[in-house]
C-alpha positions as CSV (number, residue, x, y, z in Angstrom):
1,M,20.8,21.5,23.4
2,N,23.4,23.2,25.4
3,N,26.2,21.6,25.2
4,P,26.6,20.5,20.9
5,G,29.5,18.5,22.0
6,R,27.8,16.4,24.5
7,L,26.8,12.3,23.5
8,R,22.6,12.5,24.0
9,S,21.3,9.2,25.0
10,G,18.6,7.2,22.5
11,W,15.9,8.0,24.5
12,E,16.5,11.9,23.6
13,I,16.7,11.6,20.6
14,Y,13.8,8.8,19.6
15,R,11.6,10.6,22.3
16,W,9.6,12.9,20.0
17,P,9.7,11.1,16.7
18,L,8.0,8.0,19.1
19,L,5.2,9.7,20.3
20,V,4.5,11.3,16.9
21,N,4.4,7.8,15.3
22,M,2.5,6.8,18.2
23,L,-0.2,9.1,18.0
24,A,-0.1,8.7,14.3
25,L,-1.0,4.6,15.2
26,A,-3.6,5.4,17.3
27,G,-5.4,7.8,15.3
28,I,-5.2,5.5,12.0
29,F,-6.0,2.5,14.2
30,A,-9.4,4.2,15.6
31,A,-10.4,5.1,12.3
32,L,-10.1,1.4,10.9
33,I,-11.4,-0.3,13.7
34,G,-14.7,1.8,14.6
35,N,-17.6,4.6,14.3
36,G,-18.9,7.0,16.8
37,W,-16.3,8.3,19.6
38,W,-13.5,6.3,17.5
39,D,-13.7,8.5,15.0
40,G,-13.9,11.3,17.1
41,F,-10.8,9.8,18.8
42,S,-8.5,9.7,15.4
43,W,-9.6,13.3,13.6
44,L,-8.5,14.8,17.6
45,T,-4.7,12.7,16.8
46,L,-4.7,12.8,13.2
47,G,-5.5,17.1,14.0
48,L,-3.1,17.3,16.6
49,L,-0.6,15.8,14.8
50,S,-0.8,17.8,11.3
51,V,-1.1,21.0,13.2
52,G,1.9,20.2,16.1
53,V,3.8,19.9,12.6
54,S,3.0,22.3,10.7
55,L,3.9,24.5,13.8
56,T,7.2,23.1,14.2
57,I,8.2,23.4,10.5
58,G,7.1,27.2,10.7
59,T,8.6,28.0,13.7
60,R,12.2,26.3,12.5
61,R,11.8,27.9,9.4
62,L,11.3,31.7,10.3
63,N,14.2,30.9,12.8
64,V,16.1,29.9,9.3
65,M,14.9,33.1,7.7
66,A,16.1,35.3,10.8
67,R,19.4,34.0,11.5
68,Q,19.4,34.4,7.3
69,H,18.5,37.9,7.8
70,I,15.5,37.9,4.8
71,G,12.7,38.9,5.1
72,P,8.8,36.7,5.1
């Protein structure tokens, strides 16, 4: 991201969306196929995704507000 004019590879563009989707798929699959530790795995993966997405959206929102000099 240091050089905005640089072309990025497909891996650089899609690695985070791919990781998020793979974790979501693993969590949903675990919730559907089993009980016991599968439920814990499902809660863990889907919960981490929810927290991660919320933090990312919140951080980006604060950065935009700081650039525009808008109070919280």
